[in-house]
N, C-alpha and C positions, 0 to 999 in steps of 0.2 A: 415292316413296320417295326417291329420290336426294335430294330437296327435306328431306326427312324427315332423312337422315342428316346432309346437311351442316349443318342447323340444329344436330342433336346437336352434332355436332361443332365448331361454332362459340361453343355454348354452354360447352363442355367448354373451349376454348382460352381463353374468356372467366374463366371462374371458374378456371382455372390461372392466368389473370396476378393477378386478385384476390388470391388467394389471396397471391403474391410481392407483390405491393403491401402489404399487411399485414403480410409478416410485420418481425421488429422485427431494428433495429441493421444494416439491409440499405441497401447503396449506390444511389444512385443507375446508377452504372457497373453492378452487379450484375445489378439489374431489368432493366436494357434488352439486358443481355447473355441474361440466360434469357429474356426477349421475344421476340428472334430466336430462338432457339434453337426455341425453343414453334411461333411463326408457320409455319417450316419446317417442321416434321413436322405441320403442322395441313393444311399445303394439298395436292390433290390426288395422289395417288399413282399418277398412269398416269405422272410426269415428277419428275426430281430437281428439286431446290430447293436452293437455299442463299440467307442473308438476309447481307445488310449494314445496319446502320443507322448513320447518322452525322449525327450533333447536333453542330452548333457546333464543327466540325472535328477532332470526338474520335469512332472508327470504335469499332462494336460487331458482332462477327459473330455465327452461330448456329455450332451445332454440328459440326465438320468441314466449314467453310467452304472453300467451292473457286468463285472466280471463272467460272461458265459461261458459254456462251457468247450467251445472250442475258438482257437486263437490263431491266429492265422498274421504273419509279422512280414511288414517289409521297410528292407533300410531304407535310412535319410543319409543321404549326403551331401556334404559343401565341399563341391570340385572332388577331389578323391578321398577326403577325410570324411568316415562316418560320425555323425555327430548323433545321432539318434535310430527311434525304429519308430514306427507305425502301426500299433496292434491292431486286430479286428476282431472283435468275438461276436460270438454267433451261436444262435442256438438250433440252426439248422444242421443236420445230422449230414455226417459227410458222406459220400456214393463209396462202394466197394472196391477195392481200388487204387481211389483217386485219394493225394495228398488234400483237391481243395471241393470247396462246396459255392467257391464265388465263383460266375459266370467270366468267361475271356475277357469278353467286354469290362466288366469289372475289374479284374484285372489289371491290365493295361492301363485302363483310367487309377486306378491308385497309385499306382508305380509314377505315370505322374504326376498325380498331385505330391507325392514324395517328391519328384523332383521339382515341381514348383515352392516344395515349402521350405527345401535345402537352398532357395536361392532367394527365399522372403529371410530367412535367416541371414543366410549371408549378406544380404542387405541390409537388413538392420544392423549388421556387428559393423561394418565399414561406414551407415552413417552413424554409428554413437562413436565412432573411432575418429570420424570426421569432427562432429560437435566436441569430442574431447581434448581434441588438438586446435580446434578453432577458442574453446576455451584458455588452454594455457597460452596459445598465442596473444590474444587480449588482456590476459592477466601479464602475460612480460612486457606487453605493449602500454598498459597501467603503471609495470615497474619502473618503464625505460621513459616514461613521458614525468612520473615524480620524478626519478632522479634527475631528468633536464630541469626540472622545474627548478629543484633545490641546488643544481649546478649553479644555473642560472643567478637565482639568489646568493649564493656563493659569491661569483662574480663581482655581484653588483655591490654587496658587502664588501668586495676587498677592494675595488676600484673607492665605492665612498669614503674606507678606513686611510687608502694612499690618500684620497685629495685632501680628507682631513688631516691627515700627516705631513704634506709639504704645506697646510696652511700654518698647522704648528711652527714649521720649521722656520715659515719667511717670518712669524711672528716673533717668534724667538730672536730672527735677525736684528729686523728692526727694533725691539724693545733691547737687549740685551749684547745681543756682538756690536753692531751702528753704535752705540755710546762709546762702546769702549777705542771702537775706528777714531773717534772721532775728536776724545781727548788725547789717542797718540799725534794728531794731526796737527795739536794747537802745542802740545806740551814739548815744552824743551828738554825735557827728559823721557821721550818717549818708550823707554826699553822698562820703566818701572810698571810699564800696562803690561808686556810681553806675558807675563807667568798667568793673569789674570784671563788676556786672551787666550791663553793655551788651554786653561783650562775650559773655558768656556765653548770656545768651537769643541772641547773634549765631546760635551755634553748637547752636543747638536741634536743629537737621535735620541735623547734620553727620553722616559716616558715621564722622568718628573713634570714637566709642565700640564700633561693632561692629565697626572694626578692631581696638581693642587686645581687646572679647570674643574674638572668633573666631581672629585670629591668633597671640594671647598669651597663650595661655586659662590660663597659670602668674600671672598678674598678679591679685593679689586687689583686687575692689571698692572697697576703699580707696587701693589702689597707681589705680586707675583712674582715681579722682576725682583724686587728686596730679596724676596726668597732663593732665589735661583743666586745671586749675589751671596747670601750669607751660607747657603750649601757649598759654593766653589772656593769657599775660604775667606771671603774679602769681610775686614771687618767697618763697624759704622763711620769710620773717616772714611775709608776709602769708597765707600756706598754715597757718601755725601759730596765726595768729591765728583765721581762716575755722571752723578742723576744732579747732581749742580744744586746739591740741599744742604741747610743745616744739619749739623749733626744731631741735633736735638728734634728736628723733624724725621731724620730717620727712626730716633729712640721712640718716638710714638706710632710712627709706623711699625715696629717691632712688637710694641705693646698691642694693638692693634690686630698683628699677626696671629700671638700668643691665642687671643682668648678666641679668633675663629678659628684658629686649631684644637681650640679645647685646652689649651695647657696653660692658661692663664694662672691660675690656683695653685699647678704643681710643681714641685720641684725636677722640671724635666728640659734640661737643655735645648733651647731654641735649635741651635747649630745640628745638636744630634739626631733632633727628632725629623729634621727636614732632610739629614742623609739617609734615617731610615728609611723613608719616604719611595726613594729611589730601589729599594729593594722589594717593596711591593708590589702587588700585579697593578695593572693599569684597569681603572673603570671598563666590566663586560657590555660588550652588547647585547640586544635583543634578539639576535639572532640567530 
């Protein structure tokens, strides 16, 4: 009958431990603390028992813990590594020539509980490592996703800039180079346009036009065209000839250009100012 009662008590204790372990959002500290109290209550009622569970310098105690006069120690292992000790304190006198006052059934049960505690600790450590690994992977995935988004935006920006540059070059050819070519076709002395054409073609990839277009938005397309000729060294007479304008009209355009560039009342040479624009940074995008 006693063995049956002990077996029932052992099953009940194990069930209680299982229920605790399966609880959601419970910490390892709470589990070990509760196991200490459950084990103390499960031991023989013929003596008072209190439990101290030591796991890697952390202590867990049964309810109403008191360090009684007799102590019995049981090792706790994770695989082959000793990670702690289960200490049972008792006020029951030891028998003569005996090392223990715990009954054989209790001793075997406590050893089994120690094995179970070792497995629980091992499980929680593996779970913690798994969660940590998952968090690291999620963090890396977020970083990769952000880098992908940034790279995608960069590529889109590059494509936009490339298309913009292509349009600028096409516009430059149509408004600056083509008029020179037209004059060369109809002129009896086309060689006089060679130098101008050479300078103009040499500046085809320059940021000068972009700087004018975005930093001096009040300039008209015709005024930007004249700015290009001036920067390339053409005088008013040459410009008038290239654009089929009178010199007076070119002079008026130059006055308007000075005002829009903010140098109308300053002792600043227009050509020198235009040449200086080429060395400045073109407008930055918001990327």
